[in-house]
DRENDO-1510 file (C-alpha; in Angstrom, 1 decimal, always signed):
<recs>
REC; n; res; u; v; w
REC; 1; MET; -29.6; +1.5; +30.3 .
REC; 2; MET; -32.0; +0.6; +33.2 .
REC; 3; SER; -35.6; -0.8; +33.1 .
REC; 4; ALA; -38.2; -0.3; +35.8 .
REC; 5; LEU; -40.2; -3.2; +37.4 .
REC; 6; SER; -43.3; -2.5; +39.5 .
REC; 7; LEU; -44.1; -4.9; +42.4 .
REC; 8; PRO; -47.4; -5.0; +44.5 .
REC; 9; THR; -47.1; -4.3; +48.2 .
REC; 10; SER; -48.2; -6.6; +51.0 .
REC; 11; PRO; -51.8; -6.4; +52.4 .
REC; 12; GLY; -50.5; -4.7; +55.7 .
REC; 13; MET; -48.9; -1.9; +53.8 .
REC; 14; LEU; -50.3; +1.1; +52.2 .
REC; 15; ASN; -51.6; +0.7; +48.6 .
REC; 16; SER; -48.4; +1.8; +46.9 .
REC; 17; GLU; -45.9; +0.4; +44.4 .
REC; 18; LEU; -42.2; -0.5; +44.9 .
REC; 19; THR; -40.0; +0.3; +41.9 .
REC; 20; VAL; -36.9; -1.9; +41.3 .
REC; 21; SER; -34.4; -0.9; +38.7 .
REC; 22; LEU; -32.8; -3.8; +36.7 .
REC; 23; PRO; -29.6; -3.5; +34.7 .
REC; 24; ARG; -29.7; -3.9; +30.9 .
REC; 25; PHE; -26.5; -4.6; +28.9 .
REC; 26; THR; -25.9; -2.7; +25.7 .
REC; 27; PRO; -22.8; -4.1; +23.8 .
REC; 28; GLN; -20.5; -1.6; +22.1 .
REC; 29; LYS; -19.2; -2.0; +18.6 .
REC; 30; ILE; -15.7; -3.5; +18.5 .
REC; 31; ASN; -13.0; -1.1; +17.2 .
REC; 32; LYS; -10.4; -3.2; +15.4 .
REC; 33; GLU; -7.8; -0.5; +15.5 .
REC; 34; GLN; -8.0; -0.3; +19.2 .
REC; 35; ILE; -7.7; -4.1; +19.5 .
REC; 36; TYR; -4.4; -4.0; +17.5 .
REC; 37; GLN; -2.9; -1.9; +20.4 .
REC; 38; GLN; -3.5; -4.9; +22.7 .
REC; 39; ILE; -1.7; -7.5; +20.6 .
REC; 40; GLY; +2.0; -8.2; +20.8 .
REC; 41; SER; +4.2; -9.9; +18.2 .
REC; 42; LEU; +4.5; -13.7; +17.7 .
REC; 43; SER; +7.8; -15.1; +16.5 .
REC; 44; ILE; +7.4; -18.0; +14.1 .
REC; 45; LYS; +10.0; -19.3; +11.7 .
REC; 46; THR; +9.1; -21.3; +8.6 .
REC; 47; GLU; +10.8; -22.2; +5.4 .
REC; 48; LYS; +9.3; -22.1; +2.0 .
REC; 49; HIS; +11.1; -22.3; -1.4 .
REC; 50; GLY; +14.4; -22.0; +0.5 .
REC; 51; TYR; +13.4; -18.7; +2.2 .
REC; 52; THR; +13.2; -18.5; +6.0 .
REC; 53; MET; +10.3; -16.4; +7.2 .
REC; 54; ASP; +10.5; -14.8; +10.6 .
REC; 55; SER; +7.3; -13.0; +11.8 .
REC; 56; SER; +9.3; -11.4; +14.7 .
REC; 57; GLY; +10.4; -8.9; +12.0 .
REC; 58; ALA; +6.9; -7.5; +12.0 .
REC; 59; GLU; +6.5; -4.3; +13.9 .
REC; 60; SER; +4.7; -4.4; +17.3 .
REC; 61; SER; +1.4; -2.5; +17.4 .
REC; 62; PRO; +2.1; +1.2; +17.1 .
REC; 63; PRO; +0.1; +3.9; +19.0 .
REC; 64; ILE; -3.4; +4.3; +17.6 .
REC; 65; ARG; -3.9; +7.0; +14.9 .
REC; 66; LEU; -7.5; +7.3; +14.0 .
REC; 67; LEU; -8.8; +8.4; +10.5 .
REC; 68; ILE; -10.2; +11.9; +10.3 .
REC; 69; ASP; -13.6; +12.6; +8.8 .
REC; 70; ILE; -12.4; +15.1; +6.2 .
REC; 71; PRO; -8.8; +14.6; +4.8 .
REC; 72; TRP; -7.1; +17.8; +3.5 .
REC; 73; ILE; -4.3; +18.7; +1.2 .
REC; 74; ILE; -1.2; +19.9; +2.9 .
REC; 75; THR; +0.9; +20.6; -0.1 .
REC; 76; ASP; +0.2; +20.7; -3.9 .
REC; 77; ILE; +3.4; +20.2; -5.8 .
REC; 78; GLU; +3.6; +21.2; -9.5 .
REC; 79; THR; +6.1; +19.1; -11.5 .
REC; 80; GLU; +7.2; +19.2; -15.1 .
REC; 81; TYR; +5.4; +16.0; -16.0 .
REC; 82; GLY; +2.0; +17.4; -16.7 .
REC; 83; LYS; +3.4; +19.7; -19.4 .
REC; 84; SER; +5.3; +17.0; -21.3 .
REC; 85; SER; +4.5; +13.5; -20.1 .
REC; 86; GLU; +2.4; +11.4; -17.7 .
REC; 87; LEU; +3.5; +10.8; -14.1 .
REC; 88; TYR; +3.2; +7.3; -12.6 .
REC; 89; SER; +5.4; +6.7; -9.6 .
REC; 90; VAL; +6.5; +8.5; -6.4 .
REC; 91; SER; +8.8; +7.4; -3.6 .
REC; 92; PHE; +9.6; +9.2; -0.4 .
REC; 93; LEU; +13.3; +10.1; +0.2 .
REC; 94; SER; +13.2; +12.6; +3.1 .
REC; 95; ASP; +10.8; +15.0; +4.9 .
REC; 96; ASP; +11.4; +17.5; +2.1 .
REC; 97; GLU; +12.0; +15.4; -1.0 .
REC; 98; VAL; +10.4; +12.7; -3.2 .
REC; 99; TRP; +11.5; +10.8; -6.3 .
REC; 100; THR; +9.2; +10.6; -9.3 .
REC; 101; SER; +9.1; +8.7; -12.6 .
REC; 102; GLY; +6.8; +8.6; -15.6 .
REC; 103; LEU; +6.8; +8.5; -19.3 .
REC; 104; GLY; +9.8; +10.9; -19.6 .
REC; 105; LEU; +13.4; +9.7; -19.9 .
REC; 106; MET; +14.5; +11.0; -16.5 .
REC; 107; MET; +13.8; +10.1; -12.9 .
REC; 108; LYS; +13.3; +13.4; -11.0 .
REC; 109; LEU; +13.8; +14.4; -7.4 .
REC; 110; TYR; +11.6; +17.2; -6.3 .
REC; 111; ASN; +11.4; +19.1; -3.0 .
REC; 112; LEU; +8.0; +20.0; -1.5 .
REC; 113; HIS; +8.2; +23.5; -3.0 .
REC; 114; GLY; +8.1; +22.0; -6.5 .
REC; 115; LYS; +11.8; +22.7; -7.2 .
REC; 116; LEU; +13.6; +20.1; -9.3 .
REC; 117; VAL; +16.6; +19.0; -7.2 .
REC; 118; LYS; +18.1; +16.3; -9.3 .
REC; 119; SER; +17.5; +14.3; -12.5 .
REC; 120; ILE; +18.9; +10.9; -13.4 .
REC; 121; GLN; +18.7; +9.1; -16.7 .
REC; 122; THR; +18.6; +5.3; -16.9 .
REC; 123; LYS; +21.7; +3.4; -17.8 .
REC; 124; SER; +20.1; +2.1; -21.0 .
REC; 125; GLY; +18.9; +5.6; -22.0 .
REC; 126; GLU; +15.3; +4.3; -22.2 .
REC; 127; ARG; +12.3; +5.2; -20.2 .
REC; 128; PRO; +12.4; +4.0; -16.5 .
REC; 129; GLY; +9.8; +1.8; -15.0 .
REC; 130; ASP; +8.8; +1.8; -11.3 .
REC; 131; ILE; +11.0; +3.2; -8.5 .
REC; 132; SER; +11.6; +2.7; -4.8 .
REC; 133; VAL; +13.9; +4.0; -2.1 .
REC; 134; THR; +15.8; +1.7; +0.2 .
REC; 135; GLN; +16.1; +1.9; +4.0 .
REC; 136; SER; +19.5; +3.7; +3.4 .
REC; 137; GLY; +18.0; +6.2; +1.0 .
REC; 138; GLU; +19.3; +4.8; -2.3 .
REC; 139; LEU; +17.1; +4.9; -5.4 .
REC; 140; VAL; +16.1; +1.6; -7.0 .
REC; 141; TYR; +14.5; +1.6; -10.4 .
REC; 142; ILE; +13.2; -0.9; -12.9 .
REC; 143; ASP; +14.3; -0.8; -16.5 .
REC; 144; PRO; +11.8; -3.1; -18.5 .
REC; 145; ASN; +13.6; -2.3; -21.7 .
REC; 146; ASP; +16.8; -4.2; -20.8 .
REC; 147; ARG; +15.1; -6.4; -18.1 .
REC; 148; THR; +17.2; -5.0; -15.2 .
REC; 149; VAL; +16.8; -3.9; -11.7 .
REC; 150; ASN; +19.2; -1.1; -10.8 .
REC; 151; ILE; +20.3; +0.9; -7.8 .
REC; 152; VAL; +21.7; +4.5; -7.8 .
REC; 153; LYS; +24.5; +5.1; -5.3 .
REC; 154; ASN; +25.3; +8.8; -5.3 .
REC; 155; THR; +25.3; +9.4; -9.1 .
REC; 156; GLN; +26.6; +5.9; -10.1 .
REC; 157; ILE; +24.1; +3.3; -11.4 .
REC; 158; GLN; +24.8; -0.3; -10.5 .
REC; 159; ARG; +22.9; -3.1; -12.2 .
REC; 160; VAL; +21.7; -5.5; -9.6 .
REC; 161; ILE; +19.8; -8.1; -11.6 .
REC; 162; ARG; +19.4; -8.8; -15.3 .
REC; 163; LEU; +16.6; -11.2; -16.2 .
REC; 164; ARG; +16.2; -13.7; -19.0 .
REC; 165; GLY; +12.8; -14.6; -20.2 .
REC; 166; TRP; +11.1; -12.3; -17.7 .
REC; 167; ILE; +10.4; -8.6; -17.7 .
REC; 168; PRO; +10.5; -6.7; -14.4 .
REC; 169; LEU; +7.6; -4.3; -13.9 .
REC; 170; TYR; +7.2; -3.0; -10.3 .
REC; 171; VAL; +9.4; -2.9; -7.2 .
REC; 172; CYS; +9.3; -2.1; -3.5 .
REC; 173; SER; +12.0; -2.1; -0.8 .
REC; 174; THR; +11.2; -4.0; +2.3 .
REC; 175; SER; +11.8; -3.4; +6.0 .
REC; 176; SER; +14.6; -5.9; +5.9 .
REC; 177; ASP; +16.1; -4.2; +2.8 .
REC; 178; ASP; +15.2; -7.0; +0.5 .
REC; 179; ARG; +13.5; -6.1; -2.8 .
REC; 180; LEU; +10.1; -7.4; -4.0 .
REC; 181; VAL; +9.8; -7.3; -7.8 .
REC; 182; VAL; +6.7; -8.1; -9.9 .
REC; 183; MET; +7.6; -9.6; -13.2 .
REC; 184; ILE; +6.0; -11.3; -16.2 .
REC; 185; THR; +7.3; -13.6; -18.9 .
REC; 186; ASP; +8.1; -12.4; -22.4 .
REC; 187; ASP; +5.1; -14.1; -23.8 .
REC; 188; LYS; +2.9; -12.6; -21.1 .
REC; 189; LYS; +1.6; -16.0; -19.9 .
REC; 190; GLN; +3.0; -16.0; -16.4 .
REC; 191; ALA; +3.5; -13.5; -13.6 .
REC; 192; LYS; +5.2; -13.7; -10.2 .
REC; 193; VAL; +6.7; -11.8; -7.3 .
REC; 194; VAL; +10.3; -12.4; -6.5 .
REC; 195; ARG; +12.1; -11.5; -3.3 .
REC; 196; SER; +15.8; -10.9; -3.6 .
REC; 197; SER; +18.7; -9.5; -1.7 .
REC; 198; GLY; +21.5; -8.2; -3.9 .
REC; 199; SER; +21.6; -10.5; -6.9 .
REC; 200; THR; +20.3; -13.5; -4.8 .
REC; 201; GLU; +16.8; -14.7; -5.3 .
REC; 202; LYS; +15.3; -15.7; -1.9 .
REC; 203; GLN; +11.6; -16.4; -2.6 .
REC; 204; THR; +9.1; -16.8; -5.5 .
REC; 205; ILE; +5.4; -16.1; -5.1 .
REC; 206; GLN; +3.3; -17.2; -8.1 .
REC; 207; HIS; +0.5; -19.7; -7.3 .
REC; 208; SER; -2.2; -20.3; -4.7 .
REC; 209; ASP; -2.4; -23.4; -2.6 .
REC; 210; LYS; -4.6; -24.9; -5.3 .
REC; 211; GLY; -2.0; -24.2; -8.0 .
REC; 212; GLN; -3.9; -21.3; -9.5 .
REC; 213; PRO; -2.0; -18.2; -10.7 .
REC; 214; LEU; -2.2; -15.4; -8.2 .
REC; 215; TYR; -1.6; -12.5; -10.6 .
REC; 216; SER; -2.8; -11.6; -14.1 .
REC; 217; PHE; -0.4; -12.1; -17.0 .
REC; 218; LYS; -0.8; -9.0; -19.1 .
REC; 219; HIS; +1.5; -6.0; -19.0 .
REC; 220; TYR; -0.7; -3.8; -16.8 .
REC; 221; SER; +0.0; -2.0; -13.5 .
REC; 222; LYS; +1.0; -4.3; -10.6 .
REC; 223; TYR; +2.2; -1.9; -8.0 .
REC; 224; ILE; +3.5; -3.7; -4.9 .
REC; 225; SER; +4.0; -2.8; -1.2 .
REC; 226; GLU; +5.0; -4.6; +2.0 .
REC; 227; ASN; +2.8; -4.1; +5.0 .
REC; 228; ARG; +4.1; -3.6; +8.6 .
REC; 229; ASN; +2.9; -7.2; +9.5 .
REC; 230; LEU; +5.1; -8.4; +6.5 .
REC; 231; ASP; +2.1; -9.1; +4.2 .
REC; 232; ILE; +2.8; -8.5; +0.5 .
REC; 233; CYS; +0.2; -6.4; -1.2 .
REC; 234; VAL; -0.1; -6.2; -5.0 .
REC; 235; ALA; -2.6; -3.9; -6.8 .
REC; 236; ASP; -3.3; -5.9; -10.0 .
REC; 237; SER; -5.0; -3.5; -12.4 .
REC; 238; LYS; -5.7; -6.1; -15.1 .
REC; 239; ALA; -7.5; -8.4; -12.5 .
REC; 240; PHE; -9.3; -5.3; -11.0 .
REC; 241; ALA; -8.2; -6.6; -7.6 .
REC; 242; VAL; -5.7; -6.3; -4.8 .
REC; 243; LYS; -4.1; -9.6; -3.8 .
REC; 244; VAL; -2.6; -9.8; -0.3 .
REC; 245; VAL; -0.4; -12.8; +0.7 .
REC; 246; ASN; +1.4; -13.4; +3.9 .
REC; 247; GLN; +5.2; -13.5; +4.3 .
REC; 248; ALA; +5.2; -17.2; +3.3 .
REC; 249; GLY; +3.3; -16.3; +0.0 .
REC; 250; LYS; +0.0; -17.8; +1.1 .
REC; 251; LEU; -3.1; -15.8; -0.1 .
REC; 252; ARG; -4.8; -14.0; +2.8 .
REC; 253; PHE; -7.5; -12.1; +0.9 .
REC; 254; THR; -8.5; -10.5; -2.4 .
REC; 255; TYR; -10.1; -7.0; -2.4 .
REC; 256; THR; -12.2; -6.0; -5.5 .
REC; 257; GLY; -13.6; -2.7; -4.3 .
REC; 258; THR; -16.8; -2.0; -2.3 .
REC; 259; PRO; -20.2; -2.9; -3.7 .
REC; 260; PHE; -21.6; +0.5; -2.8 .
REC; 261; THR; -21.1; +4.1; -4.1 .
REC; 262; THR; -19.0; +2.8; -7.0 .
REC; 263; LYS; -19.5; +4.8; -10.2 .
REC; 264; LYS; -17.1; +2.8; -12.4 .
REC; 265; SER; -15.3; -0.5; -12.1 .
REC; 266; PHE; -12.6; -0.7; -9.4 .
REC; 267; ASN; -9.2; -0.1; -11.1 .
REC; 268; PRO; -6.4; -0.3; -8.5 .
REC; 269; VAL; -3.0; +1.2; -9.4 .
REC; 270; GLY; -0.7; +2.7; -6.7 .
REC; 271; ILE; -0.6; +1.0; -3.3 .
REC; 272; THR; +1.1; +1.7; +0.0 .
REC; 273; THR; +0.7; +0.9; +3.7 .
REC; 274; ASP; +0.9; +3.0; +6.8 .
REC; 275; SER; +2.2; +2.6; +10.4 .
REC; 276; GLN; -1.3; +1.3; +11.5 .
REC; 277; ARG; -1.0; -1.6; +8.9 .
REC; 278; ARG; -3.7; +0.1; +6.9 .
REC; 279; ILE; -3.6; -0.5; +3.1 .
REC; 280; LEU; -4.1; +2.5; +0.8 .
REC; 281; ILE; -5.1; +2.0; -2.8 .
REC; 282; ALA; -5.4; +4.4; -5.7 .
REC; 283; ASP; -8.5; +3.7; -7.8 .
REC; 284; CYS; -7.9; +5.7; -11.0 .
REC; 285; ASN; -11.3; +5.0; -12.5 .
REC; 286; ASN; -13.2; +6.5; -9.6 .
REC; 287; HIS; -10.6; +9.2; -8.7 .
REC; 288; ARG; -10.2; +8.2; -5.1 .
REC; 289; ILE; -8.2; +6.4; -2.5 .
REC; 290; ASN; -9.5; +3.2; -0.8 .
REC; 291; ILE; -8.4; +2.6; +2.8 .
REC; 292; LEU; -8.5; -1.0; +4.2 .
REC; 293; ASP; -7.4; -2.5; +7.5 .
REC; 294; GLN; -4.8; -5.2; +7.4 .
REC; 295; ASP; -7.4; -7.9; +7.0 .
REC; 296; GLY; -9.0; -6.4; +3.9 .
REC; 297; GLN; -12.0; -4.7; +5.6 .
REC; 298; PHE; -13.0; -1.4; +4.0 .
REC; 299; LEU; -12.6; +1.6; +6.3 .
REC; 300; ARG; -13.2; +4.7; +4.1 .
REC; 301; TYR; -12.4; +6.6; +1.0 .
REC; 302; ILE; -10.3; +9.7; +0.4 .
REC; 303; ASP; -12.4; +11.3; -2.3 .
REC; 304; ASN; -12.6; +14.9; -1.3 .
REC; 305; CYS; -9.1; +16.1; -2.4 .
REC; 306; HIS; -9.9; +16.5; -6.1 .
REC; 307; SER; -7.4; +13.9; -7.2 .
REC; 308; GLU; -7.6; +13.4; -11.0 .
REC; 309; TYR; -6.6; +10.0; -12.0 .
REC; 310; PRO; -4.6; +9.2; -8.8 .
REC; 311; TRP; -1.8; +6.8; -9.6 .
REC; 312; GLY; +1.4; +6.2; -7.6 .
REC; 313; LEU; +1.3; +6.4; -3.8 .
REC; 314; CYS; +3.8; +6.6; -1.0 .
REC; 315; LEU; +4.0; +7.8; +2.7 .
REC; 316; ASP; +6.5; +9.8; +4.6 .
REC; 317; THR; +7.8; +8.9; +8.1 .
REC; 318; ARG; +4.8; +10.8; +9.7 .
REC; 319; ASN; +2.2; +8.9; +7.6 .
REC; 320; LYS; +1.5; +11.8; +5.4 .
REC; 321; LEU; +0.2; +10.5; +2.0 .
REC; 322; PHE; +1.7; +11.5; -1.3 .
REC; 323; VAL; -0.5; +11.0; -4.4 .
REC; 324; VAL; +0.6; +11.5; -8.0 .
REC; 325; GLU; -1.9; +12.6; -10.6 .
REC; 326; GLN; -1.2; +10.8; -13.9 .
REC; 327; LEU; -2.3; +13.5; -16.3 .
REC; 328; THR; -1.7; +16.8; -14.5 .
REC; 329; GLY; +1.7; +15.8; -13.2 .
REC; 330; LYS; +0.9; +17.0; -9.7 .
REC; 331; VAL; +2.0; +15.5; -6.4 .
REC; 332; LYS; -0.4; +16.0; -3.5 .
REC; 333; LYS; +0.5; +15.6; +0.1 .
REC; 334; ILE; -2.5; +14.7; +2.2 .
REC; 335; GLN; -3.3; +14.5; +5.9 .
REC; 336; TYR; -5.9; +11.7; +6.5 .
REC; 337; TYR; -5.4; +10.7; +10.2 .
REC; 338; MET; -5.4; +12.3; +13.6 .
</recs>
């Protein structure tokens, strides 16, 4: 913008005014997502608890994809869960298929037309826990009943880990094909995240730098996801918070919901991350999805897609969001970015 300054003329000149325009600087609001595009990757190796952390594994900044004002439902998938049991977890397999698990005895693979493609029962015959799909497309599932982490190769189930004194709860597969497993002790007095490859434990994340427990102890939802910058994000329902640590296990931030337009207490369940390093969190109490940037800054809600008790979340390779509804058994595919 420009401002005008009037100056008097000299005595020998006609009685008139000279107008001089001076520049005025108006700063523009910084757009963090555009800044990410300017930053490369820094390779730093450190060791903690015997685990070597290499930040060069983090993805370089992807092309900017901006959030849209009004997200919409692309596909509404009806499953069998709403008729007989509750639905909790979803994991993307291919552009046309997703794995699901809930209170039923079977893990079920659905295509996007709602057709049941495959069903797999746990090795123990008990109800499965959380699920995840590896980089190579194999299904990993938790069996809290016999304290195991298992992998399904074709139709064969292989036990990868069997725990003693600890109960596995939730799992995610990482970009390096490790597994991150949230677990609690039998007496529900300790909780931790363990990184493993095969049956080998590589890292334990349990306490803050001050020695305080990072995660609540009770047997409540603690969905987990790895971000593209290699942060580890846990939606701790009992703590009513999302805890995000870096690759070394150091706490970066805690998110407890926004102080505005909140009808009920923030109750995070499902969690996932997209190619822009944004963190998406299902808040089942308020029937909406929170979207944060990688530093924990709130960006927006997805609250217009009529999701009833949204629970498990996952994304496909094109950043389309899958949301499961706990009680109806529906899986909704949502477009939320440009």
